[in-house]
Residue frames as qw, qx, qy, qz and C-alpha x, y, z in Angstrom:
[[0.947, 0.155, -0.283, -0.013, -2.03, -3.17, -20.05],
 [0.459, 0.451, -0.563, 0.519, 1.41, -2.45, -18.56],
 [0.364, -0.447, 0.438, -0.690, -0.14, -1.66, -15.17],
 [0.924, -0.123, 0.015, -0.362, -2.05, -4.94, -15.17],
 [0.838, 0.277, -0.409, 0.231, 1.15, -6.87, -15.97],
 [0.141, 0.497, -0.544, 0.661, 2.98, -5.04, -13.19],
 [0.647, -0.349, 0.290, -0.613, 0.17, -5.98, -10.79],
 [0.976, 0.042, -0.172, -0.129, 0.41, -9.61, -11.85],
 [0.608, 0.403, -0.512, 0.453, 4.17, -9.56, -11.31],
 [0.202, -0.478, 0.475, -0.711, 3.63, -8.01, -7.88],
 [0.865, -0.213, 0.082, -0.446, 1.10, -10.73, -7.04],
 [0.884, 0.227, -0.379, 0.156, 3.73, -13.28, -8.02],
 [0.275, 0.458, -0.552, 0.640, 6.22, -11.64, -5.64],
 [0.584, -0.413, 0.276, -0.642, 3.57, -11.73, -2.89],
 [0.970, -0.056, -0.114, -0.206, 3.14, -15.44, -3.35],
 [0.731, 0.324, -0.450, 0.397, 6.88, -16.10, -3.36],
 [0.014, -0.527, 0.452, -0.720, 7.43, -13.85, -0.35],
 [0.635, -0.323, 0.329, -0.620, 4.74, -15.55, 1.68],
 [0.899, 0.105, -0.394, -0.161, 5.20, -19.11, 0.46],
 [0.577, 0.233, -0.628, 0.467, 8.23, -19.42, 2.71],
 [0.231, -0.439, 0.373, -0.784, 6.49, -17.85, 5.69],
 [0.069, -0.115, -0.938, 0.319, 4.90, -19.56, 8.63],
 [0.403, 0.263, 0.279, -0.831, 1.65, -17.67, 8.00],
 [0.106, 0.092, 0.933, 0.332, -0.16, -20.57, 6.34],
 [0.214, 0.610, 0.688, -0.330, -3.63, -19.08, 6.90],
 [0.130, 0.578, -0.181, -0.785, -2.95, -16.37, 4.32],
 [0.633, 0.453, 0.621, 0.094, -4.99, -16.91, 1.14],
 [0.183, -0.318, 0.379, 0.849, -3.89, -15.41, -2.15],
 [0.589, 0.585, 0.176, -0.529, -6.21, -13.96, -4.76],
 [0.794, 0.243, 0.493, 0.260, -6.07, -15.82, -8.06],
 [0.473, 0.512, 0.267, 0.665, -5.62, -12.65, -10.09],
 [0.226, -0.589, -0.221, 0.744, -4.87, -8.99, -9.50],
 [0.298, 0.466, 0.518, 0.652, -6.76, -6.69, -11.84],
 [0.127, -0.799, -0.254, -0.530, -8.89, -4.11, -10.11],
 [0.011, -0.590, 0.432, -0.681, -8.26, -1.93, -7.10],
 [0.790, -0.414, 0.112, -0.437, -10.43, -4.07, -4.80],
 [0.979, 0.014, -0.137, 0.153, -8.26, -7.09, -5.41],
 [0.477, 0.528, -0.348, 0.610, -5.10, -5.00, -5.14],
 [0.365, -0.627, 0.300, -0.620, -6.24, -3.80, -1.71],
 [0.956, -0.258, 0.018, -0.142, -6.64, -7.42, -0.62],
 [0.829, 0.278, -0.233, 0.425, -3.06, -8.10, -1.71],
 [0.109, 0.638, -0.331, 0.687, -1.84, -5.03, 0.17],
 [0.678, -0.545, 0.188, -0.455, -3.60, -6.21, 3.31],
 [0.988, -0.051, -0.100, 0.107, -2.02, -9.64, 3.03],
 [0.625, 0.433, -0.273, 0.589, 1.43, -8.07, 2.67],
 [0.174, -0.658, 0.286, -0.675, 0.95, -5.61, 5.51],
 [0.867, -0.416, 0.061, -0.267, -0.23, -8.44, 7.79],
 [0.927, 0.124, -0.168, 0.310, 2.86, -10.42, 6.89],
 [0.360, 0.555, -0.298, 0.689, 5.24, -7.51, 7.53],
 [0.457, -0.627, 0.208, -0.595, 3.54, -6.74, 10.87],
 [0.959, -0.264, -0.026, -0.097, 3.83, -10.39, 11.90],
 [0.872, 0.160, -0.139, 0.442, 7.52, -10.71, 11.04],
 [0.373, 0.308, -0.191, 0.854, 8.66, -7.23, 12.12],
 [0.324, -0.684, -0.613, 0.227, 7.01, -6.23, 15.42],
 [0.269, -0.390, -0.078, 0.877, 8.69, -2.80, 15.38],
 [0.030, -0.196, -0.520, -0.831, 6.51, -1.90, 12.36],
 [0.260, -0.620, -0.739, -0.041, 3.42, -2.15, 14.58],
 [0.285, -0.784, -0.302, 0.461, 4.33, 1.16, 16.24],
 [0.163, -0.571, 0.298, 0.748, 6.02, 2.98, 13.36],
 [0.671, 0.628, 0.348, -0.186, 4.07, 3.57, 10.12],
 [0.296, 0.842, -0.393, -0.223, 7.08, 5.07, 8.34],
 [0.259, -0.423, 0.865, 0.072, 9.09, 1.92, 9.06],
 [0.643, 0.309, 0.681, -0.164, 6.16, -0.18, 7.81],
 [0.545, 0.797, 0.001, -0.261, 6.19, 1.84, 4.57],
 [0.069, 0.725, -0.662, -0.178, 9.91, 1.26, 4.09],
 [0.442, -0.131, 0.887, -0.019, 9.54, -2.50, 4.60],
 [0.649, 0.538, 0.486, -0.231, 6.58, -2.57, 2.20],
 [0.425, 0.836, -0.229, -0.260, 8.38, -0.61, -0.50],
 [0.047, -0.598, 0.792, 0.113, 11.47, -2.78, -0.16],
 [0.360, -0.082, 0.926, -0.080, 9.94, -6.25, 0.28],
 [0.533, 0.521, 0.635, -0.205, 6.74, -5.96, -1.74],
 [0.443, 0.866, 0.039, -0.230, 7.34, -3.26, -4.33],
 [0.878, 0.127, 0.155, 0.435, 10.95, -4.36, -4.82],
 [0.186, 0.941, -0.096, 0.265, 12.41, -0.86, -4.42],
 [0.745, 0.025, -0.311, 0.589, 16.10, -0.78, -3.59],
 [0.246, -0.936, -0.074, -0.239, 16.28, 1.69, -0.70],
 [0.519, 0.425, -0.482, 0.563, 19.77, 2.78, 0.40],
 [0.540, -0.429, -0.580, 0.434, 20.49, 2.76, 4.16],
 [0.169, -0.049, -0.121, 0.977, 21.02, 6.55, 4.08],
 [0.361, -0.316, -0.382, -0.790, 17.44, 7.03, 2.88],
 [0.604, -0.442, -0.662, 0.023, 16.12, 4.72, 5.63],
 [0.433, -0.310, -0.419, 0.735, 17.85, 6.86, 8.27],
 [0.011, -0.015, -0.081, -0.997, 16.77, 10.18, 6.76],
 [0.442, -0.358, -0.564, -0.599, 13.18, 9.06, 6.16],
 [0.604, -0.466, -0.633, 0.135, 12.78, 7.70, 9.68],
 [0.454, -0.392, -0.346, 0.721, 14.47, 10.60, 11.46],
 [0.099, -0.275, 0.054, 0.955, 13.74, 13.72, 9.38],
 [0.102, -0.216, -0.662, -0.711, 10.96, 13.19, 6.84],
 [0.494, 0.031, 0.256, -0.830, 7.48, 14.54, 7.40],
 [0.460, 0.145, 0.869, -0.113, 5.04, 11.65, 7.45],
 [0.002, 0.101, 0.688, 0.719, 3.52, 11.09, 3.96],
 [0.139, -0.615, -0.775, -0.053, 0.04, 10.86, 5.46],
 [0.173, -0.677, -0.260, 0.667, 0.46, 14.32, 7.02],
 [0.061, -0.273, 0.435, 0.856, 1.35, 15.72, 3.60],
 [0.082, -0.310, -0.828, -0.461, -1.61, 13.95, 1.94],
 [0.167, -0.685, -0.670, 0.232, -4.08, 15.14, 4.56],
 [0.138, -0.584, -0.035, 0.799, -2.80, 18.70, 4.27],
 [0.012, 0.053, -0.628, -0.776, -3.22, 18.59, 0.48],
 [0.141, -0.487, -0.840, -0.192, -6.73, 17.23, 0.99],
 [0.167, -0.693, -0.460, 0.530, -7.59, 20.04, 3.45],
 [0.079, -0.410, 0.242, 0.876, -6.27, 22.73, 1.08],
 [0.101, -0.103, -0.746, -0.650, -8.28, 21.29, -1.82],
 [0.140, -0.578, -0.800, 0.085, -11.42, 20.97, 0.31],
 [0.089, -0.675, -0.228, 0.696, -11.19, 24.75, 0.76],
 [0.560, 0.778, 0.272, -0.081, -11.31, 25.11, -3.03],
 [0.010, 0.867, -0.429, -0.255, -7.64, 25.92, -3.59],
 [0.034, 0.534, -0.810, -0.239, -5.27, 24.18, -6.02],
 [0.831, 0.130, 0.382, -0.382, -7.88, 21.70, -7.21],
 [0.419, -0.165, 0.803, 0.390, -6.90, 18.70, -9.35],
 [0.313, 0.151, -0.533, -0.772, -8.19, 18.22, -12.89],
 [0.780, -0.014, 0.014, -0.625, -11.50, 16.46, -13.60],
 [0.778, 0.219, -0.586, -0.060, -9.81, 13.17, -14.52],
 [0.258, 0.233, -0.752, 0.560, -8.05, 13.03, -11.14],
 [0.460, -0.125, 0.374, -0.795, -11.29, 13.85, -9.30],
 [0.854, 0.082, -0.233, -0.458, -13.14, 11.03, -11.12],
 [0.653, 0.241, -0.693, 0.190, -10.31, 8.57, -10.39],
 [0.002, 0.227, -0.674, 0.703, -10.26, 9.53, -6.70],
 [0.657, -0.064, 0.179, -0.730, -14.03, 9.15, -6.44],
 [0.856, 0.152, -0.438, -0.229, -13.85, 5.72, -8.07],
 [0.471, 0.256, -0.731, 0.421, -11.05, 4.71, -5.66],
 [0.308, -0.225, 0.494, -0.781, -13.08, 5.94, -2.69],
 [0.832, 0.001, -0.042, -0.553, -15.96, 3.68, -3.73],
 [0.777, 0.227, -0.584, 0.060, -13.62, 0.70, -4.26],
 [0.203, 0.280, -0.707, 0.618, -12.09, 1.26, -0.83],
 [0.560, -0.176, 0.287, -0.757, -15.54, 1.56, 0.74],
 [0.906, 0.072, -0.272, -0.315, -16.48, -1.83, -0.75],
 [0.623, 0.294, -0.648, 0.324, -13.15, -3.34, 0.33],
 [0.069, -0.344, 0.585, -0.731, -13.48, -1.98, 3.89],
 [0.738, -0.139, 0.176, -0.637, -16.77, -3.82, 4.29],
 [0.820, 0.198, -0.530, -0.089, -15.22, -7.17, 3.30],
 [0.676, -0.589, 0.418, -0.143, -14.22, -9.59, 6.02],
 [0.580, 0.572, -0.577, -0.062, -11.01, -11.27, 4.88],
 [0.398, 0.240, -0.821, 0.332, -9.69, -13.04, 7.95]]
């Protein structure tokens, strides 16, 4: 229940964030409940950030920082911005390495995590086949 409320609040922030933008073609989902709809909201936000901040088109870490700050509402100190952009290993590199290690049968997650990941893979597969814009 708390997660659903948080998603609804995030959807509200999306609408407020984009209501003032010049991107009038953006359509908002009526509700945010399952992962498929959440992915639509994420796409809308990423499109908006890419449109307003061209430097994010060539720097995924910068895109993440803008997303976390503007969409997720995380207060990120300037020192973290500098350190993340200049020193931090890319989060996707870390995730892919974890995935490779686990595909070799080492350090496997629990059953609940495996089921959740499989469900998310299917939701993403469905979402990736949707044509939004």
